[in-house]
MIKOLSE-518649 format. One line per field, with one value per residue (C-alpha): residue number from 0; x, y, z. Coordinates in steps of 0.5 Angstrom, whole numbers, plus 500, padded with zeros to 3 digits. Layout:
! MIKOLSE-518649
seq = [NUM,...]
east = [X,...]
north = [Y,...]
up = [Z,...]
This chain:
! MIKOLSE-518649
seq = [0,1,2,3,4,5,6,7,8,9,10,11,12,13,14,15,16,17,18,19,20,21,22,23,24,25,26,27,28,29,30,31,32,33,34,35,36,37,38,39,40,41,42,43,44,45,46,47,48,49,50,51,52,53,54,55,56,57,58,59,60,61,62,63,64,65,66,67,68,69,70,71,72,73,74,75,76,77,78,79,80,81,82,83,84,85,86,87,88,89,90,91,92,93,94,95,96,97,98,99,100,101,102,103,104,105,106,107,108,109,110,111,112,113,114,115,116,117,118,119,120,121,122,123,124,125,126,127,128,129,130,131,132,133,134,135,136,137,138,139,140,141,142,143,144,145,146,147,148,149,150,151,152,153,154,155,156,157,158,159,160,161,162,163,164,165,166,167,168,169,170,171,172,173,174,175,176,177,178,179,180,181,182,183,184,185,186,187,188,189,190,191,192,193,194,195,196,197,198,199,200,201,202,203,204,205,206,207,208,209,210,211,212,213,214,215,216,217,218,219,220,221,222,223,224,225,226,227,228,229,230,231,232,233,234,235,236,237,238,239,240,241,242,243,244,245,246,247,248,249,250,251,252,253,254]
east = [226,224,229,229,231,233,237,239,239,243,245,238,239,232,229,233,231,224,225,228,223,217,219,218,222,227,233,237,238,241,243,243,248,248,249,252,250,244,243,247,249,253,258,252,248,255,255,248,248,255,251,246,250,247,250,251,253,257,253,255,255,259,264,264,266,271,275,274,271,264,258,255,248,242,243,237,241,248,249,246,250,257,256,254,259,265,262,258,259,267,268,263,267,273,278,276,269,271,276,270,265,271,271,264,262,259,255,252,249,244,241,235,232,228,230,236,237,242,243,246,245,244,243,247,249,252,252,254,251,245,238,233,226,220,217,223,221,222,228,231,230,232,238,240,239,244,252,256,259,252,250,244,242,241,238,232,228,230,230,235,230,231,230,234,234,236,236,239,232,229,223,219,217,216,215,215,217,218,220,224,222,225,225,226,225,225,229,230,232,231,224,223,216,212,211,216,216,222,221,223,221,221,222,219,224,220,214,217,212,214,211,213,212,213,215,214,219,221,223,223,229,233,231,233,240,241,240,245,250,249,247,246,241,239,242,238,231,232,234,227,223,225,224,218,215,218,220,226,225,228,235,236,239,244,248]
north = [321,315,313,307,307,301,300,294,289,284,279,277,276,273,280,284,281,281,289,290,286,289,296,297,302,306,311,311,306,309,304,306,301,295,290,285,281,276,274,268,271,277,277,276,282,286,283,285,292,294,291,296,302,304,309,306,309,305,302,300,293,294,298,293,288,292,295,288,292,292,294,297,295,295,290,286,284,285,278,275,280,278,271,271,276,272,265,267,273,274,267,268,275,276,281,285,285,287,293,295,296,300,305,306,314,315,321,322,329,327,331,328,332,338,335,335,330,328,320,317,310,312,320,326,327,320,317,310,309,314,311,316,314,317,318,322,329,335,338,331,329,336,336,329,332,337,335,334,340,344,345,342,349,352,346,346,351,349,344,344,343,339,331,326,319,314,307,303,303,297,301,304,311,318,324,332,337,345,344,338,331,324,318,311,306,300,294,290,284,284,288,289,293,286,286,281,283,287,294,300,306,310,317,321,327,331,331,330,324,318,311,307,299,292,286,279,274,267,267,259,260,264,259,253,256,258,250,248,253,249,255,252,254,259,263,259,260,267,268,264,269,275,273,270,275,281,282,281,275,276,274,267,266,261,267]
up = [519,524,530,533,540,544,551,556,551,556,551,549,541,540,543,539,533,534,535,529,525,529,528,521,517,521,519,525,531,537,543,550,553,557,551,555,561,564,557,553,546,548,542,537,540,539,532,530,533,529,523,524,524,530,535,542,548,554,560,566,564,558,562,567,562,558,564,569,574,578,575,581,579,584,590,588,582,583,586,579,575,578,577,570,568,571,568,562,559,559,556,550,548,545,547,541,543,550,547,543,549,553,547,547,549,555,552,545,542,537,531,529,524,527,534,538,544,549,549,556,559,566,567,564,572,572,565,568,575,576,576,573,575,573,580,583,584,579,583,583,576,573,577,574,567,568,567,574,574,575,582,585,588,581,578,583,580,572,567,562,556,550,549,554,552,558,560,566,570,565,566,560,560,557,561,560,565,563,556,557,555,558,554,557,551,557,557,550,553,561,562,569,570,569,562,559,552,548,549,545,542,535,535,529,528,524,528,535,536,540,540,546,544,546,541,543,543,544,552,551,546,552,557,553,551,559,560,554,558,564,569,576,581,584,578,573,577,578,570,569,573,570,563,564,569,568,575,579,585,592,593,595,602,599,596]
């Protein structure tokens, strides 16, 4: 059983299509949230994900669109996210699409053959907003893998065990701590780790092997669509830089 794991598509249809073409054979698709914002095809991304029969959790940007609230994303991109959601994403999605996003679960328990996994967008301790970075210390990582009802004192000395699928950071990584594996497939539509290709992962559920992969896609197609939509400066240049370099530029002084 091969499981395709995708996260943070962010309305980038060419990137999502490229992943599907590059992944080869797979038996199941798991999407770790943030289907919308920053990218110009939110409705088409939702349609494609639904057509795949994917199992999907709700990300903070999905939540913001579904409920009309702030995304509470990192300060370096918050200014861009707010403008894009209000001026692009909300205008390109139907009421039905927004309601679908609002109904997505925050957490999934997955039985992947010989592997059991928990899937969330951010971290089990806070499925919408907590950032789980690979450079955090063992105590902090273990604490964020436990649910919010488990005390930090208890989690300082133990990780919960099992496989955890997370997104949100736009960084592709896998780490193992005391029988606990954390897998972040990276961002499909907006990688921010300096590699501007669509990121994803494949899990072989029978062997437990994981392959972290990247797929090239037409960045120019996305940039061209942004110009067709009339996105102004400084938002256009910031989006261009993220797509072309996989890095977030400094916030302009004018916003």
